[in-house]
C-alpha positions in Angstrom: 7.1 59.2 12.8 10.2 57.7 10.7 11.0 60.6 8.3 13.3 58.3 6.1 10.7 56.5 5.0 8.9 57.2 1.7 5.4 57.6 2.9 6.3 59.1 5.8 3.2 61.8 6.7 1.0 60.1 4.8 -2.5 58.9 6.3 -4.1 56.0 5.2 -8.0 55.0 6.6 -7.9 51.1 6.2 -11.7 50.3 6.1 -11.2 46.9 4.7 -11.5 43.2 5.8 -9.8 39.8 5.5 -7.1 40.0 2.9 -6.8 42.4 -0.2 -7.3 45.3 1.4 -5.7 44.6 4.2 -2.9 43.2 2.3 -2.6 46.7 0.4 -2.6 48.7 3.8 0.1 46.2 5.0 2.3 47.4 2.2 1.8 50.9 2.7 2.3 50.7 6.8 5.5 49.2 6.0 6.4 52.1 3.9 5.9 54.5 6.4 2.2 55.5 6.1 -0.1 56.0 9.4 -2.4 53.4 8.6 -5.4 53.7 10.9 -7.8 50.6 10.7 -11.6 51.5 11.1 -13.1 48.5 12.4 -16.9 47.6 13.2 -17.3 47.9 16.9 -17.4 44.7 19.0 -16.1 42.4 16.1 -13.6 44.0 13.9 -12.1 42.7 11.0 -13.3 39.4 10.2 -9.8 38.1 9.9 -9.4 38.6 14.0 -11.8 35.3 13.5 -9.7 33.5 11.1 -6.5 31.5 11.5 -5.3 28.0 12.7 -5.3 28.8 16.3 -8.9 28.7 18.0 -7.7 30.5 21.2 -6.3 33.4 19.3 -9.8 33.8 17.1 -11.8 33.7 20.5 -9.5 36.6 21.6 -10.3 38.5 18.2 -6.5 38.5 17.7 -6.8 35.6 14.6 -3.5 34.4 13.1 -5.0 35.6 9.7 -5.7 39.1 11.2 -2.0 39.4 12.7 -0.4 38.3 9.5 -1.0 41.6 7.8 -1.9 44.3 10.4 1.3 45.1 12.5 1.9 48.8 12.7 -1.5 49.8 12.1 -3.7 51.7 14.7 -7.0 50.3 15.5 -10.5 52.7 16.0 -13.9 51.4 16.2 -16.7 53.0 14.3 -20.3 52.3 13.8 -20.9 53.7 10.5 -24.4 53.3 10.5 -24.6 55.7 13.2 -24.8 59.3 12.1 -22.1 60.0 14.8 -19.7 57.4 13.5 -20.2 59.0 10.0 -19.4 62.2 11.0 -16.3 60.7 13.0 -15.2 59.2 9.8 -15.4 62.2 7.9 -13.3 64.3 10.3 -10.8 61.6 10.0 -11.2 61.9 6.2 -10.7 65.3 6.3 -7.0 64.9 7.6 -6.5 61.8 5.5 -4.4 61.3 2.4 -6.1 57.8 1.2 -9.1 55.4 1.8 -9.0 52.1 1.3 -12.3 49.8 1.2 -13.2 46.6 0.0 -16.9 46.3 0.4 -19.3 45.1 -2.2 -19.9 47.9 -4.8 -22.8 50.2 -3.7 -22.2 49.5 0.2 -20.4 53.0 0.9 -22.8 54.9 -1.4 -25.6 53.3 0.6 -23.8 54.3 3.9 -23.5 57.8 2.6 -20.0 57.4 2.7 -18.6 57.1 -1.1 -16.2 58.9 -2.9 -18.7 61.6 -4.0 -19.4 62.3 -0.4 -15.9 61.9 1.1 -14.2 63.8 -1.9 -16.3 66.9 -1.1 -14.9 66.6 2.8 -11.5 66.4 1.3 -10.9 67.3 -2.6 -7.2 66.1 -2.4 -8.6 62.5 -1.1 -7.4 59.4 -3.1 -10.0 56.9 -2.7 -9.2 53.2 -3.5 -12.3 50.6 -3.8 -11.1 47.0 -4.3 -13.8 44.5 -5.2 -13.7 41.3 -7.0 -14.9 42.2 -10.6 -14.7 46.2 -10.2 -17.3 49.0 -9.9 -19.1 48.9 -13.4 -19.9 45.9 -15.5 -22.6 43.1 -15.1 -20.8 41.4 -12.5 -19.9 44.3 -10.2 -22.5 43.1 -7.4 -21.5 39.4 -7.4 -19.8 38.2 -4.2 -16.5 37.2 -4.8 -13.9 35.3 -2.9 -10.2 34.2 -3.6 -11.3 30.6 -5.0 -14.2 32.2 -7.2 -12.0 34.7 -8.7 -9.4 31.8 -9.5 -12.0 30.0 -11.2 -13.0 32.8 -13.3 -9.8 34.0 -14.3 -8.7 30.7 -15.9 -5.8 29.8 -13.1 -7.6 26.7 -12.2 -7.2 25.5 -15.8 -3.8 25.8 -16.1 -2.8 24.5 -12.7 -2.1 20.8 -12.1 -1.9 18.2 -14.5 -3.5 18.0 -18.2 -6.5 15.8 -18.0 -6.5 15.8 -14.2 -9.3 17.9 -12.0 -8.7 21.4 -12.1 -6.6 22.9 -9.0 -6.5 26.1 -7.1 -3.6 27.7 -6.2 -2.5 26.9 -2.6 -2.8 30.2 -1.2 -5.2 33.3 -1.8 -3.3 34.3 -4.7 -6.1 36.5 -6.2 -6.9 38.3 -2.8 -3.1 38.9 -2.5 -2.3 40.1 -6.1 -5.4 42.5 -6.0 -3.9 43.7 -2.7 -0.6 44.5 -4.5 -2.1 46.0 -7.2 -4.0 48.5 -5.2 -1.1 49.4 -3.1 1.1 50.1 -6.3 -1.9 52.1 -7.7 -2.1 54.2 -4.2 1.4 54.9 -4.5 1.4 56.1 -8.2 -1.7 58.4 -7.3 0.3 59.8 -4.4 3.1 60.5 -6.3 1.0 62.1 -9.3 -0.7 64.6 -6.9 2.6 65.3 -5.1 3.6 66.5 -8.9 0.6 68.2 -9.4 -1.4 66.1 -11.6 -5.0 66.8 -11.5 -4.7 70.1 -9.8 -3.3 68.3 -6.8 -7.0 66.9 -6.5 -7.5 63.4 -5.5 -8.7 60.4 -7.5 -10.9 57.6 -7.4 -9.1 54.1 -8.1 -11.0 51.0 -8.9 -9.3 47.6 -8.3 -10.8 44.5 -9.8 -9.2 41.1 -8.2 -10.2 39.5 -11.5 -8.4 42.0 -13.6 -5.3 42.2 -11.3 -5.1 38.3 -11.6 -5.6 38.4 -15.4 -3.1 41.1 -15.8 -0.5 39.0 -14.5 -1.2 36.0 -16.8 0.4 37.7 -19.6 2.3 34.9 -21.1 -0.4 32.4 -21.3 -2.9 35.1 -22.4 -0.9 36.5 -25.2 -0.2 32.8 -26.3 -3.9 32.6 -27.0 -4.5 36.2 -28.3 -1.6 36.4 -30.8 -0.8 32.7 -31.3 -4.1 31.2 -30.9 -2.8 28.5 -28.5 -5.2 27.4 -26.0 -3.5 27.7 -22.4 -3.4 24.0 -20.6 -2.4 22.6 -17.7 1.3 21.4 -17.6 1.9 20.5 -13.9 5.4 20.9 -13.1 6.4 21.6 -16.8 7.4 24.9 -18.3 5.4 25.1 -21.2 8.2 27.0 -23.1 11.2 24.2 -22.7 12.5 20.9 -21.9 14.0 19.9 -19.6 12.4 22.5 -17.4 10.4 21.5 -14.5 10.4 19.4 -11.6 12.4 15.8 -11.4 12.7 13.3 -8.5 16.2 12.7 -6.9 17.2 10.2 -4.4 15.5 12.3 -1.5 13.0 14.7 -3.0 12.6 16.7 -6.0 14.6 19.2 -7.7 13.5 22.0 -10.1 15.6 22.5 -13.0 15.3 25.3 -15.6 17.4 24.4 -18.8 16.0 27.0 -21.0 18.6 27.6 -23.0 20.4 24.9 -25.6 23.9 25.2 -23.7 22.2 24.6 -20.1 20.6 21.5 -22.0 24.1 20.6 -22.8 25.5 21.2 -19.5 22.6 19.2 -17.8 23.7 16.2 -20.1 27.2 16.6 -19.1 26.5 16.9 -15.2 24.6 13.6 -15.7 27.0 12.0 -17.8 24.3 11.5 -20.4 26.7 13.1 -23.2 24.6 11.0 -26.0 21.4 13.0 -25.1 23.1 15.9 -27.2 22.9 14.1 -30.4 19.8 12.3 -29.8 17.5 13.2 -32.9 14.9 13.2 -30.3 16.4 16.0 -28.2 18.7 18.0 -30.6 16.4 21.5 -30.6 14.2 23.0 -28.6 11.1 22.0 -30.5 12.6 18.3 -30.3 12.8 18.2 -26.7 9.2 20.0 -26.2 7.6 16.7 -28.6 9.8 14.4 -26.6 9.4 15.8 -22.9 8.4 12.5 -21.3 11.1 10.2 -22.8 13.8 12.9 -21.8 12.3 13.6 -18.2 12.5 9.8 -17.7 16.0 9.4 -18.7 17.3 12.3 -16.8 15.4 11.0 -13.7 17.2 7.5 -14.1 20.5 9.7 -13.2 19.2 12.2 -10.9 17.9 9.4 -8.5 21.2 8.1 -7.8 22.2 11.3 -5.5 20.7 13.6 -3.3 18.8 16.9 -4.3 21.7 19.1 -2.8 24.5 17.0 -4.6 22.5 18.1 -7.8 21.6 21.5 -6.8 25.6 22.4 -6.6 26.5 20.6 -9.5 23.8 22.1 -11.8 24.5 25.8 -10.2 28.1 25.5 -10.6 27.6 25.1 -14.6 25.2 27.7 -14.9 22.1 25.7 -15.1 19.5 27.3 -12.8 18.5 24.6 -10.0 16.7 24.4 -6.7 15.2 22.1 -4.0 11.6 22.1 -3.9 10.9 22.9 -0.1 8.2 22.8 2.2 6.8 26.3 3.8 8.9 25.6 7.3 12.1 24.7 5.3 12.1 27.9 3.1 11.4 30.1 6.5 14.4 28.4 7.8 16.7 29.5 5.0 19.6 31.8 6.0 18.7 33.7 2.9 15.3 34.8 4.3 16.4 35.9 7.7 19.3 37.6 6.4 17.6 39.8 4.4 15.0 40.8 7.1 11.9 39.0 6.1 10.8 37.7 9.5 9.5 40.4 12.0 9.4 39.6 15.8 7.1 40.9 18.5 7.3 40.0 22.0 4.2 39.5 24.5 1.9 40.8 21.9 -1.2 42.5 23.7 -4.5 40.5 22.9 -2.6 37.5 21.9 -0.6 37.3 25.2 2.3 35.5 23.3 5.4 36.2 21.3 4.7 36.2 17.5 6.8 36.0 14.4 5.4 37.2 11.1 6.4 38.4 7.4 7.4 41.6 6.5 7.2 42.9 2.7 9.2 41.9 -0.1 10.8 45.0 -0.5 14.1 46.4 0.4 15.2 50.1 0.2 18.6 51.2 0.2 19.5 47.9 1.8 16.9 47.4 4.4 13.7 45.7 4.8 10.8 48.1 5.7 9.5 47.8 9.1 6.9 48.9 11.4 7.6 49.3 15.2 3.9 47.9 16.6 2.4 44.7 16.7 -1.0 44.0 15.4 -3.5 46.1 17.1 -6.1 44.9 19.8 -9.6 45.9 18.3 -10.0 49.7 19.2 -7.0 50.0 21.0 -6.2 53.5 19.8 -10.0 55.1 20.0 -9.0 57.7 22.7 -6.0 58.8 21.1 -7.2 58.9 17.4 -10.6 60.7 18.4 -8.3 63.1 20.9 -6.5 64.2 17.9 -9.6 65.1 16.3 -10.5 67.4 19.2 -13.2 64.9 20.9 -13.1 64.9 24.6 -12.7 61.9 26.8 -16.3 62.6 28.0 -17.3 62.3 24.3 -15.5 59.1 23.9 -17.1 57.5 26.8 -20.5 58.4 26.0 -20.0 57.4 22.3 -18.7 53.9 23.5 -21.5 53.4 25.8 -23.9 54.1 23.0 -22.2 51.8 20.5 -20.9 53.9 18.1 -17.3 53.2 19.2 
């Protein structure tokens, strides 16, 4: 155990599947928690069968699983079997946190909900992640990332106005839900350590829908306070112009000239000084009203040189600008490599190959938090974890033979 990490000594039981819950526990593992992934015997987390490499899916080491389960230990338990329930309760007795993302009511039907487990361990922090939360008329509806994206309004403000709606190109609702759960858990741990609630635990109810809506403060507040209906603006910043994506000689560039002096600097860099006094573009309001005309004039100059050329020119004059990169291009940036964002594991058991995966976006005291172990093979820690609970090797063999493990 690395005692220098902030969650050293904290044990987390990860009963989650696929993305939101595992991503939450991915953060906690990198911060030093001992994360024990509790999986169904024989199949484990569904993400073990998901990803772009079918060979890995068949080995139950799918890319989607390996992306967010490094550093965790895996134990398999049949939670429908009374013996599996009792083993989970023994784990809970010595744990700090339980995280689950079953549909509301599932853990109660298994007789393993918060009311039961908090009696086993009154200091337990129990986090339930679901699409819509544990209460309300939608609580029992099934929810996947795209469903939540549609219900949250994200899809109506993504893409071009008047065109088809578009989902965000990665599972943003699952990811935001997982991050929201992680910071709620760390807050609850800090509060418990400070004596809040007399040192007792707490029940955390995370709704993916609410987690996403909470991040939409700018567009939501424009509607709630100013009465402005949010719309899709494509690659344009709805608050200012020129601020968005523009064509260059060899690709695209993002320019964020949000201040008056930045707009004027853009005009100087592109040798379009006349635009500074053009009545259509003098003020921010004018430029928003004539955004398309302004963009066309700027692109007429931008297409004469490469993206890299203009990025250097604009940034040198205080105008934020950057290339529009592909995923492989951003992963090859020295900025990513130099800050320890990528982790390499050699000859990973189960996968039988070297892998490279992402760490978290956190830096603490100048270092990127990391984990020592690669993603676990299904049930690889059964014997070790059950031995820690005082269960003998013979008992483990029996439980395995009878389908409890």
